[in-house]
PDB file of N, CA, C and O in Angstrom, chain B, residues numbered from 101:
ATOM      1  N   MET B 101      14.318 143.345  64.909  1.00  0.00           N
ATOM      2  CA  MET B 101      15.498 143.262  64.059  1.00  0.00           C
ATOM      3  C   MET B 101      15.936 141.822  63.852  1.00  0.00           C
ATOM      4  O   MET B 101      16.474 141.494  62.794  1.00  0.00           O
ATOM      5  N   ARG B 102      15.721 140.953  64.834  1.00  0.00           N
ATOM      6  CA  ARG B 102      16.151 139.563  64.703  1.00  0.00           C
ATOM      7  C   ARG B 102      15.474 138.865  63.536  1.00  0.00           C
ATOM      8  O   ARG B 102      16.064 137.960  62.946  1.00  0.00           O
ATOM      9  N   GLU B 103      14.240 139.261  63.179  1.00  0.00           N
ATOM     10  CA  GLU B 103      13.539 138.620  62.084  1.00  0.00           C
ATOM     11  C   GLU B 103      14.156 138.981  60.735  1.00  0.00           C
ATOM     12  O   GLU B 103      13.950 138.265  59.755  1.00  0.00           O
ATOM     13  N   GLN B 104      14.903 140.074  60.670  1.00  0.00           N
ATOM     14  CA  GLN B 104      15.476 140.521  59.408  1.00  0.00           C
ATOM     15  C   GLN B 104      16.828 139.883  59.112  1.00  0.00           C
ATOM     16  O   GLN B 104      17.372 140.077  58.025  1.00  0.00           O
ATOM     17  N   ARG B 105      17.379 139.128  60.056  1.00  0.00           N
ATOM     18  CA  ARG B 105      18.675 138.501  59.827  1.00  0.00           C
ATOM     19  C   ARG B 105      18.544 137.343  58.849  1.00  0.00           C
ATOM     20  O   ARG B 105      17.559 136.606  58.862  1.00  0.00           O
ATOM     21  N   LYS B 106      19.553 137.199  58.004  1.00  0.00           N
ATOM     22  CA  LYS B 106      19.531 136.127  57.016  1.00  0.00           C
ATOM     23  C   LYS B 106      19.853 134.793  57.667  1.00  0.00           C
ATOM     24  O   LYS B 106      20.650 134.725  58.603  1.00  0.00           O
ATOM     25  N   ARG B 107      19.233 133.739  57.170  1.00  0.00           N
ATOM     26  CA  ARG B 107      19.499 132.368  57.608  1.00  0.00           C
ATOM     27  C   ARG B 107      19.899 131.567  56.387  1.00  0.00           C
ATOM     28  O   ARG B 107      19.246 131.644  55.346  1.00  0.00           O
ATOM     29  N   LEU B 108      20.975 130.795  56.509  1.00  0.00           N
ATOM     30  CA  LEU B 108      21.442 129.960  55.412  1.00  0.00           C
ATOM     31  C   LEU B 108      21.653 128.541  55.917  1.00  0.00           C
ATOM     32  O   LEU B 108      21.915 128.322  57.100  1.00  0.00           O
ATOM     33  N   ILE B 109      21.535 127.581  55.009  1.00  0.00           N
ATOM     34  CA  ILE B 109      21.770 126.181  55.331  1.00  0.00           C
ATOM     35  C   ILE B 109      22.927 125.701  54.478  1.00  0.00           C
ATOM     36  O   ILE B 109      22.941 125.895  53.263  1.00  0.00           O
ATOM     37  N   GLY B 110      23.912 125.063  55.134  1.00  0.00           N
ATOM     38  CA  GLY B 110      25.084 124.601  54.407  1.00  0.00           C
ATOM     39  C   GLY B 110      25.750 123.428  55.092  1.00  0.00           C
ATOM     40  O   GLY B 110      25.253 122.897  56.086  1.00  0.00           O
ATOM     41  N   THR B 111      26.886 123.035  54.540  1.00  0.00           N
ATOM     42  CA  THR B 111      27.637 121.886  55.034  1.00  0.00           C
ATOM     43  C   THR B 111      28.958 122.357  55.613  1.00  0.00           C
ATOM     44  O   THR B 111      29.630 123.202  55.022  1.00  0.00           O
ATOM     45  N   VAL B 112      29.339 121.814  56.772  1.00  0.00           N
ATOM     46  CA  VAL B 112      30.607 122.168  57.413  1.00  0.00           C
ATOM     47  C   VAL B 112      31.742 121.524  56.613  1.00  0.00           C
ATOM     48  O   VAL B 112      31.751 120.311  56.400  1.00  0.00           O
ATOM     49  N   THR B 113      32.694 122.344  56.174  1.00  0.00           N
ATOM     50  CA  THR B 113      33.837 121.828  55.410  1.00  0.00           C
ATOM     51  C   THR B 113      35.124 121.846  56.214  1.00  0.00           C
ATOM     52  O   THR B 113      36.078 121.157  55.852  1.00  0.00           O
ATOM     53  N   SER B 114      35.180 122.620  57.305  1.00  0.00           N
ATOM     54  CA  SER B 114      36.379 122.662  58.140  1.00  0.00           C
ATOM     55  C   SER B 114      35.994 123.051  59.556  1.00  0.00           C
ATOM     56  O   SER B 114      35.152 123.924  59.768  1.00  0.00           O
ATOM     57  N   ASN B 115      36.629 122.384  60.532  1.00  0.00           N
ATOM     58  CA  ASN B 115      36.408 122.740  61.930  1.00  0.00           C
ATOM     59  C   ASN B 115      37.740 122.782  62.686  1.00  0.00           C
ATOM     60  O   ASN B 115      37.784 122.503  63.884  1.00  0.00           O
ATOM     61  N   LYS B 116      38.811 123.126  61.995  1.00  0.00           N
ATOM     62  CA  LYS B 116      40.140 123.089  62.596  1.00  0.00           C
ATOM     63  C   LYS B 116      40.435 124.276  63.501  1.00  0.00           C
ATOM     64  O   LYS B 116      41.378 124.234  64.292  1.00  0.00           O
ATOM     65  N   MET B 117      39.634 125.338  63.391  1.00  0.00           N
ATOM     66  CA  MET B 117      39.838 126.502  64.236  1.00  0.00           C
ATOM     67  C   MET B 117      39.058 126.345  65.536  1.00  0.00           C
ATOM     68  O   MET B 117      38.107 125.567  65.607  1.00  0.00           O
ATOM     69  N   ASP B 118      39.464 127.082  66.558  1.00  0.00           N
ATOM     70  CA  ASP B 118      38.775 127.024  67.841  1.00  0.00           C
ATOM     71  C   ASP B 118      37.526 127.889  67.784  1.00  0.00           C
ATOM     72  O   ASP B 118      37.608 129.084  67.501  1.00  0.00           O
ATOM     73  N   LYS B 119      36.362 127.289  68.055  1.00  0.00           N
ATOM     74  CA  LYS B 119      35.060 127.955  68.085  1.00  0.00           C
ATOM     75  C   LYS B 119      34.671 128.563  66.743  1.00  0.00           C
ATOM     76  O   LYS B 119      33.861 129.488  66.703  1.00  0.00           O
ATOM     77  N   THR B 120      35.231 128.062  65.648  1.00  0.00           N
ATOM     78  CA  THR B 120      34.907 128.555  64.318  1.00  0.00           C
ATOM     79  C   THR B 120      34.807 127.384  63.352  1.00  0.00           C
ATOM     80  O   THR B 120      35.623 126.464  63.391  1.00  0.00           O
ATOM     81  N   VAL B 121      33.806 127.425  62.490  1.00  0.00           N
ATOM     82  CA  VAL B 121      33.674 126.430  61.434  1.00  0.00           C
ATOM     83  C   VAL B 121      33.520 127.154  60.105  1.00  0.00           C
ATOM     84  O   VAL B 121      33.059 128.294  60.053  1.00  0.00           O
ATOM     85  N   VAL B 122      33.916 126.471  59.025  1.00  0.00           N
ATOM     86  CA  VAL B 122      33.712 126.988  57.680  1.00  0.00           C
ATOM     87  C   VAL B 122      32.532 126.237  57.089  1.00  0.00           C
ATOM     88  O   VAL B 122      32.533 125.008  57.025  1.00  0.00           O
ATOM     89  N   VAL B 123      31.518 126.993  56.652  1.00  0.00           N
ATOM     90  CA  VAL B 123      30.298 126.406  56.118  1.00  0.00           C
ATOM     91  C   VAL B 123      30.190 126.745  54.640  1.00  0.00           C
ATOM     92  O   VAL B 123      30.251 127.914  54.259  1.00  0.00           O
ATOM     93  N   SER B 124      30.028 125.709  53.798  1.00  0.00           N
ATOM     94  CA  SER B 124      29.836 125.904  52.367  1.00  0.00           C
ATOM     95  C   SER B 124      28.347 125.914  52.062  1.00  0.00           C
ATOM     96  O   SER B 124      27.635 124.954  52.357  1.00  0.00           O
ATOM     97  N   VAL B 125      27.884 127.009  51.469  1.00  0.00           N
ATOM     98  CA  VAL B 125      26.477 127.155  51.114  1.00  0.00           C
ATOM     99  C   VAL B 125      26.377 127.109  49.595  1.00  0.00           C
ATOM    100  O   VAL B 125      27.023 127.884  48.890  1.00  0.00           O
ATOM    101  N   GLU B 126      25.553 126.183  49.106  1.00  0.00           N
ATOM    102  CA  GLU B 126      25.396 126.001  47.664  1.00  0.00           C
ATOM    103  C   GLU B 126      24.063 126.584  47.222  1.00  0.00           C
ATOM    104  O   GLU B 126      23.016 126.243  47.771  1.00  0.00           O
ATOM    105  N   THR B 127      24.107 127.468  46.226  1.00  0.00           N
ATOM    106  CA  THR B 127      22.892 128.049  45.652  1.00  0.00           C
ATOM    107  C   THR B 127      22.913 127.836  44.149  1.00  0.00           C
ATOM    108  O   THR B 127      23.967 127.592  43.562  1.00  0.00           O
ATOM    109  N   THR B 128      21.753 127.929  43.535  1.00  0.00           N
ATOM    110  CA  THR B 128      21.665 127.828  42.081  1.00  0.00           C
ATOM    111  C   THR B 128      21.237 129.173  41.529  1.00  0.00           C
ATOM    112  O   THR B 128      20.430 129.888  42.123  1.00  0.00           O
ATOM    113  N   LYS B 129      21.800 129.496  40.380  1.00  0.00           N
ATOM    114  CA  LYS B 129      21.515 130.772  39.739  1.00  0.00           C
ATOM    115  C   LYS B 129      21.498 130.552  38.235  1.00  0.00           C
ATOM    116  O   LYS B 129      22.286 129.761  37.716  1.00  0.00           O
ATOM    117  N   ARG B 130      20.625 131.227  37.544  1.00  0.00           N
ATOM    118  CA  ARG B 130      20.541 131.098  36.101  1.00  0.00           C
ATOM    119  C   ARG B 130      21.533 132.052  35.442  1.00  0.00           C
ATOM    120  O   ARG B 130      21.617 133.222  35.816  1.00  0.00           O
ATOM    121  N   HIS B 131      22.281 131.553  34.463  1.00  0.00           N
ATOM    122  CA  HIS B 131      23.251 132.377  33.756  1.00  0.00           C
ATOM    123  C   HIS B 131      22.509 133.468  32.988  1.00  0.00           C
ATOM    124  O   HIS B 131      21.516 133.183  32.319  1.00  0.00           O
ATOM    125  N   PRO B 132      22.985 134.730  33.076  1.00  0.00           N
ATOM    126  CA  PRO B 132      22.225 135.830  32.476  1.00  0.00           C
ATOM    127  C   PRO B 132      22.114 135.761  30.948  1.00  0.00           C
ATOM    128  O   PRO B 132      21.114 136.211  30.388  1.00  0.00           O
ATOM    129  N   LEU B 133      23.112 135.212  30.272  1.00  0.00           N
ATOM    130  CA  LEU B 133      23.070 135.188  28.812  1.00  0.00           C
ATOM    131  C   LEU B 133      22.580 133.853  28.272  1.00  0.00           C
ATOM    132  O   LEU B 133      21.716 133.818  27.396  1.00  0.00           O
ATOM    133  N   TYR B 134      23.126 132.752  28.786  1.00  0.00           N
ATOM    134  CA  TYR B 134      22.845 131.443  28.211  1.00  0.00           C
ATOM    135  C   TYR B 134      21.675 130.721  28.862  1.00  0.00           C
ATOM    136  O   TYR B 134      21.148 129.768  28.287  1.00  0.00           O
ATOM    137  N   GLY B 135      21.259 131.150  30.037  1.00  0.00           N
ATOM    138  CA  GLY B 135      20.091 130.568  30.661  1.00  0.00           C
ATOM    139  C   GLY B 135      20.334 129.257  31.384  1.00  0.00           C
ATOM    140  O   GLY B 135      19.402 128.690  31.955  1.00  0.00           O
ATOM    141  N   LYS B 136      21.562 128.763  31.373  1.00  0.00           N
ATOM    142  CA  LYS B 136      21.860 127.505  32.058  1.00  0.00           C
ATOM    143  C   LYS B 136      21.883 127.736  33.567  1.00  0.00           C
ATOM    144  O   LYS B 136      22.323 128.784  34.038  1.00  0.00           O
ATOM    145  N   VAL B 137      21.402 126.740  34.321  1.00  0.00           N
ATOM    146  CA  VAL B 137      21.412 126.824  35.776  1.00  0.00           C
ATOM    147  C   VAL B 137      22.807 126.448  36.272  1.00  0.00           C
ATOM    148  O   VAL B 137      23.312 125.367  35.970  1.00  0.00           O
ATOM    149  N   VAL B 138      23.422 127.347  37.033  1.00  0.00           N
ATOM    150  CA  VAL B 138      24.791 127.175  37.498  1.00  0.00           C
ATOM    151  C   VAL B 138      24.782 127.072  39.015  1.00  0.00           C
ATOM    152  O   VAL B 138      24.095 127.838  39.691  1.00  0.00           O
ATOM    153  N   ARG B 139      25.554 126.115  39.556  1.00  0.00           N
ATOM    154  CA  ARG B 139      25.695 125.997  41.004  1.00  0.00           C
ATOM    155  C   ARG B 139      26.790 126.937  41.479  1.00  0.00           C
ATOM    156  O   ARG B 139      27.874 126.983  40.898  1.00  0.00           O
ATOM    157  N   ILE B 140      26.504 127.683  42.532  1.00  0.00           N
ATOM    158  CA  ILE B 140      27.482 128.605  43.115  1.00  0.00           C
ATOM    159  C   ILE B 140      27.705 128.180  44.559  1.00  0.00           C
ATOM    160  O   ILE B 140      26.752 128.057  45.329  1.00  0.00           O
ATOM    161  N   VAL B 141      28.965 127.955  44.928  1.00  0.00           N
ATOM    162  CA  VAL B 141      29.312 127.563  46.291  1.00  0.00           C
ATOM    163  C   VAL B 141      30.066 128.713  46.933  1.00  0.00           C
ATOM    164  O   VAL B 141      31.073 129.182  46.403  1.00  0.00           O
ATOM    165  N   LYS B 142      29.568 129.168  48.091  1.00  0.00           N
ATOM    166  CA  LYS B 142      30.217 130.248  48.813  1.00  0.00           C
ATOM    167  C   LYS B 142      30.522 129.765  50.221  1.00  0.00           C
ATOM    168  O   LYS B 142      29.715 129.061  50.829  1.00  0.00           O
ATOM    169  N   LYS B 143      31.678 130.140  50.738  1.00  0.00           N
ATOM    170  CA  LYS B 143      32.097 129.709  52.068  1.00  0.00           C
ATOM    171  C   LYS B 143      31.946 130.847  53.068  1.00  0.00           C
ATOM    172  O   LYS B 143      32.299 131.992  52.788  1.00  0.00           O
ATOM    173  N   TYR B 144      31.413 130.508  54.243  1.00  0.00           N
ATOM    174  CA  TYR B 144      31.240 131.468  55.321  1.00  0.00           C
ATOM    175  C   TYR B 144      31.921 130.927  56.572  1.00  0.00           C
ATOM    176  O   TYR B 144      31.862 129.728  56.845  1.00  0.00           O
ATOM    177  N   LYS B 145      32.564 131.804  57.329  1.00  0.00           N
ATOM    178  CA  LYS B 145      33.098 131.428  58.635  1.00  0.00           C
ATOM    179  C   LYS B 145      32.020 131.730  59.672  1.00  0.00           C
ATOM    180  O   LYS B 145      31.481 132.836  59.722  1.00  0.00           O
ATOM    181  N   ALA B 146      31.713 130.726  60.502  1.00  0.00           N
ATOM    182  CA  ALA B 146      30.627 130.869  61.473  1.00  0.00           C
ATOM    183  C   ALA B 146      31.130 130.521  62.865  1.00  0.00           C
ATOM    184  O   ALA B 146      32.006 129.673  63.034  1.00  0.00           O
ATOM    185  N   HIS B 147      30.558 131.193  63.858  1.00  0.00           N
ATOM    186  CA  HIS B 147      30.936 130.990  65.252  1.00  0.00           C
ATOM    187  C   HIS B 147      30.228 129.757  65.803  1.00  0.00           C
ATOM    188  O   HIS B 147      29.007 129.641  65.701  1.00  0.00           O
ATOM    189  N   ASP B 148      30.998 128.834  66.390  1.00  0.00           N
ATOM    190  CA  ASP B 148      30.463 127.610  66.997  1.00  0.00           C
ATOM    191  C   ASP B 148      30.953 127.577  68.437  1.00  0.00           C
ATOM    192  O   ASP B 148      32.062 127.117  68.709  1.00  0.00           O
ATOM    193  N   GLU B 149      30.132 128.063  69.356  1.00  0.00           N
ATOM    194  CA  GLU B 149      30.560 128.289  70.744  1.00  0.00           C
ATOM    195  C   GLU B 149      31.023 127.019  71.448  1.00  0.00           C
ATOM    196  O   GLU B 149      32.030 127.049  72.154  1.00  0.00           O
ATOM    197  N   GLU B 150      30.310 125.896  71.273  1.00  0.00           N
ATOM    198  CA  GLU B 150      30.651 124.673  72.008  1.00  0.00           C
ATOM    199  C   GLU B 150      31.542 123.718  71.222  1.00  0.00           C
ATOM    200  O   GLU B 150      31.826 122.623  71.707  1.00  0.00           O
ATOM    201  N   ASN B 151      31.989 124.091  70.034  1.00  0.00           N
ATOM    202  CA  ASN B 151      32.793 123.211  69.172  1.00  0.00           C
ATOM    203  C   ASN B 151      32.086 121.879  68.928  1.00  0.00           C
ATOM    204  O   ASN B 151      32.711 120.821  69.008  1.00  0.00           O
ATOM    205  N   THR B 152      30.782 121.925  68.632  1.00  0.00           N
ATOM    206  CA  THR B 152      30.005 120.706  68.434  1.00  0.00           C
ATOM    207  C   THR B 152      29.989 120.241  66.983  1.00  0.00           C
ATOM    208  O   THR B 152      29.748 119.061  66.725  1.00  0.00           O
ATOM    209  N   CYS B 153      30.238 121.127  66.038  1.00  0.00           N
ATOM    210  CA  CYS B 153      30.128 120.774  64.619  1.00  0.00           C
ATOM    211  C   CYS B 153      31.327 119.953  64.160  1.00  0.00           C
ATOM    212  O   CYS B 153      32.460 120.182  64.582  1.00  0.00           O
ATOM    213  N   ARG B 154      31.047 118.997  63.291  1.00  0.00           N
ATOM    214  CA  ARG B 154      32.085 118.171  62.677  1.00  0.00           C
ATOM    215  C   ARG B 154      31.992 118.325  61.163  1.00  0.00           C
ATOM    216  O   ARG B 154      30.975 118.784  60.641  1.00  0.00           O
ATOM    217  N   VAL B 155      33.047 117.944  60.468  1.00  0.00           N
ATOM    218  CA  VAL B 155      33.068 118.045  59.011  1.00  0.00           C
ATOM    219  C   VAL B 155      31.978 117.149  58.436  1.00  0.00           C
ATOM    220  O   VAL B 155      31.869 115.979  58.802  1.00  0.00           O
ATOM    221  N   GLY B 156      31.176 117.702  57.537  1.00  0.00           N
ATOM    222  CA  GLY B 156      30.101 116.956  56.908  1.00  0.00           C
ATOM    223  C   GLY B 156      28.737 117.205  57.511  1.00  0.00           C
ATOM    224  O   GLY B 156      27.728 116.791  56.939  1.00  0.00           O
ATOM    225  N   ASP B 157      28.678 117.878  58.665  1.00  0.00           N
ATOM    226  CA  ASP B 157      27.385 118.185  59.290  1.00  0.00           C
ATOM    227  C   ASP B 157      26.631 119.202  58.449  1.00  0.00           C
ATOM    228  O   ASP B 157      27.226 120.093  57.843  1.00  0.00           O
ATOM    229  N   ARG B 158      25.308 119.055  58.424  1.00  0.00           N
ATOM    230  CA  ARG B 158      24.452 120.040  57.774  1.00  0.00           C
ATOM    231  C   ARG B 158      23.979 120.984  58.868  1.00  0.00           C
ATOM    232  O   ARG B 158      23.356 120.547  59.836  1.00  0.00           O
ATOM    233  N   VAL B 159      24.269 122.288  58.726  1.00  0.00           N
ATOM    234  CA  VAL B 159      23.970 123.258  59.778  1.00  0.00           C
ATOM    235  C   VAL B 159      23.194 124.441  59.224  1.00  0.00           C
ATOM    236  O   VAL B 159      23.189 124.710  58.023  1.00  0.00           O
ATOM    237  N   GLN B 160      22.535 125.140  60.148  1.00  0.00           N
ATOM    238  CA  GLN B 160      21.864 126.386  59.811  1.00  0.00           C
ATOM    239  C   GLN B 160      22.636 127.511  60.479  1.00  0.00           C
ATOM    240  O   GLN B 160      22.933 127.443  61.671  1.00  0.00           O
ATOM    241  N   ILE B 161      22.964 128.557  59.706  1.00  0.00           N
ATOM    242  CA  ILE B 161      23.723 129.680  60.254  1.00  0.00           C
ATOM    243  C   ILE B 161      22.874 130.948  60.169  1.00  0.00           C
ATOM    244  O   ILE B 161      22.029 131.098  59.287  1.00  0.00           O
ATOM    245  N   LEU B 162      23.125 131.851  61.113  1.00  0.00           N
ATOM    246  CA  LEU B 162      22.364 133.091  61.238  1.00  0.00           C
ATOM    247  C   LEU B 162      23.321 134.270  61.186  1.00  0.00           C
ATOM    248  O   LEU B 162      24.390 134.242  61.796  1.00  0.00           O
ATOM    249  N   GLU B 163      22.935 135.289  60.465  1.00  0.00           N
ATOM    250  CA  GLU B 163      23.740 136.500  60.356  1.00  0.00           C
ATOM    251  C   GLU B 163      23.827 137.180  61.722  1.00  0.00           C
ATOM    252  O   GLU B 163      22.836 137.240  62.450  1.00  0.00           O
ATOM    253  N   SER B 164      25.015 137.694  62.073  1.00  0.00           N
ATOM    254  CA  SER B 164      25.193 138.333  63.376  1.00  0.00           C
ATOM    255  C   SER B 164      26.139 139.520  63.243  1.00  0.00           C
ATOM    256  O   SER B 164      26.594 139.856  62.149  1.00  0.00           O
ATOM    257  N   ARG B 165      26.419 140.137  64.365  1.00  0.00           N
ATOM    258  CA  ARG B 165      27.366 141.251  64.359  1.00  0.00           C
ATOM    259  C   ARG B 165      28.762 140.702  64.066  1.00  0.00           C
ATOM    260  O   ARG B 165      28.989 139.503  64.224  1.00  0.00           O
ATOM    261  N   PRO B 166      29.702 141.552  63.641  1.00  0.00           N
ATOM    262  CA  PRO B 166      31.062 141.066  63.391  1.00  0.00           C
ATOM    263  C   PRO B 166      31.718 140.553  64.673  1.00  0.00           C
ATOM    264  O   PRO B 166      31.848 141.290  65.650  1.00  0.00           O
ATOM    265  N   LEU B 167      32.132 139.278  64.658  1.00  0.00           N
ATOM    266  CA  LEU B 167      32.778 138.670  65.806  1.00  0.00           C
ATOM    267  C   LEU B 167      34.295 138.685  65.664  1.00  0.00           C
ATOM    268  O   LEU B 167      35.014 138.621  66.662  1.00  0.00           O
ATOM    269  N   SER B 168      34.778 138.768  64.445  1.00  0.00           N
ATOM    270  CA  SER B 168      36.208 138.902  64.168  1.00  0.00           C
ATOM    271  C   SER B 168      36.320 139.524  62.783  1.00  0.00           C
ATOM    272  O   SER B 168      35.336 140.028  62.241  1.00  0.00           O
ATOM    273  N   ARG B 169      37.517 139.489  62.213  1.00  0.00           N
ATOM    274  CA  ARG B 169      37.705 140.132  60.914  1.00  0.00           C
ATOM    275  C   ARG B 169      36.860 139.476  59.822  1.00  0.00           C
ATOM    276  O   ARG B 169      36.372 140.160  58.922  1.00  0.00           O
ATOM    277  N   GLN B 170      36.685 138.156  59.895  1.00  0.00           N
ATOM    278  CA  GLN B 170      35.961 137.452  58.845  1.00  0.00           C
ATOM    279  C   GLN B 170      34.683 136.767  59.327  1.00  0.00           C
ATOM    280  O   GLN B 170      33.886 136.323  58.500  1.00  0.00           O
ATOM    281  N   LYS B 171      34.466 136.668  60.639  1.00  0.00           N
ATOM    282  CA  LYS B 171      33.286 135.970  61.157  1.00  0.00           C
ATOM    283  C   LYS B 171      32.113 136.926  61.315  1.00  0.00           C
ATOM    284  O   LYS B 171      32.165 137.872  62.101  1.00  0.00           O
ATOM    285  N   ARG B 172      31.041 136.661  60.543  1.00  0.00           N
ATOM    286  CA  ARG B 172      29.816 137.450  60.644  1.00  0.00           C
ATOM    287  C   ARG B 172      28.590 136.563  60.779  1.00  0.00           C
ATOM    288  O   ARG B 172      27.465 137.045  60.640  1.00  0.00           O
ATOM    289  N   TRP B 173      28.782 135.277  61.046  1.00  0.00           N
ATOM    290  CA  TRP B 173      27.694 134.315  61.140  1.00  0.00           C
ATOM    291  C   TRP B 173      27.864 133.470  62.393  1.00  0.00           C
ATOM    292  O   TRP B 173      28.981 133.286  62.877  1.00  0.00           O
ATOM    293  N   THR B 174      26.748 132.952  62.922  1.00  0.00           N
ATOM    294  CA  THR B 174      26.798 132.026  64.052  1.00  0.00           C
ATOM    295  C   THR B 174      25.988 130.784  63.705  1.00  0.00           C
ATOM    296  O   THR B 174      25.008 130.857  62.964  1.00  0.00           O
ATOM    297  N   VAL B 175      26.406 129.644  64.245  1.00  0.00           N
ATOM    298  CA  VAL B 175      25.696 128.388  64.024  1.00  0.00           C
ATOM    299  C   VAL B 175      24.472 128.369  64.936  1.00  0.00           C
ATOM    300  O   VAL B 175      24.599 128.512  66.153  1.00  0.00           O
ATOM    301  N   VAL B 176      23.291 128.194  64.352  1.00  0.00           N
ATOM    302  CA  VAL B 176      22.055 128.154  65.125  1.00  0.00           C
ATOM    303  C   VAL B 176      21.764 126.732  65.563  1.00  0.00           C
ATOM    304  O   VAL B 176      21.496 126.490  66.740  1.00  0.00           O
ATOM    305  N   GLU B 177      21.813 125.777  64.622  1.00  0.00           N
ATOM    306  CA  GLU B 177      21.527 124.392  64.963  1.00  0.00           C
ATOM    307  C   GLU B 177      22.214 123.459  63.974  1.00  0.00           C
ATOM    308  O   GLU B 177      22.481 123.813  62.825  1.00  0.00           O
ATOM    309  N   VAL B 178      22.493 122.243  64.469  1.00  0.00           N
ATOM    310  CA  VAL B 178      23.015 121.184  63.622  1.00  0.00           C
ATOM    311  C   VAL B 178      21.809 120.380  63.174  1.00  0.00           C
ATOM    312  O   VAL B 178      21.143 119.745  63.992  1.00  0.00           O
ATOM    313  N   MET B 179      21.524 120.403  61.878  1.00  0.00           N
ATOM    314  CA  MET B 179      20.313 119.753  61.363  1.00  0.00           C
ATOM    315  C   MET B 179      20.520 118.254  61.225  1.00  0.00           C
ATOM    316  O   MET B 179      19.679 117.468  61.661  1.00  0.00           O
ATOM    317  N   THR B 180      21.648 117.846  60.614  1.00  0.00           N
ATOM    318  CA  THR B 180      21.960 116.427  60.490  1.00  0.00           C
ATOM    319  C   THR B 180      23.439 116.232  60.778  1.00  0.00           C
ATOM    320  O   THR B 180      24.273 117.043  60.378  1.00  0.00           O
ATOM    321  N   LYS B 181      23.754 115.152  61.473  1.00  0.00           N
ATOM    322  CA  LYS B 181      25.141 114.830  61.779  1.00  0.00           C
ATOM    323  C   LYS B 181      25.763 114.064  60.625  1.00  0.00           C
ATOM    324  O   LYS B 181      25.066 113.373  59.882  1.00  0.00           O
ATOM    325  N   ALA B 182      27.066 114.186  60.479  1.00  0.00           N
ATOM    326  CA  ALA B 182      27.778 113.471  59.412  1.00  0.00           C
ATOM    327  C   ALA B 182      27.944 112.022  59.775  1.00  0.00           C
ATOM    328  O   ALA B 182      28.520 111.254  59.004  1.00  0.00           O
TER     329      ALA B 182
END
């Protein structure tokens, strides 16, 4: 089952909560009618157990069980520091 979990790469935009970071994930999608490539930014709340992430870090997050009302992701690794 662990292989079926989604992995996303994004940038930390907020770390003001305890053991939680907000990660912005940017994807590109083609507009269905006009065909223009549009950037879509979605924010995810992710669990950061050691409070190691800082704003601007590039991180990889992994889908997990619900940890709170809005947290469904955990930080796997910090890829690059800000």
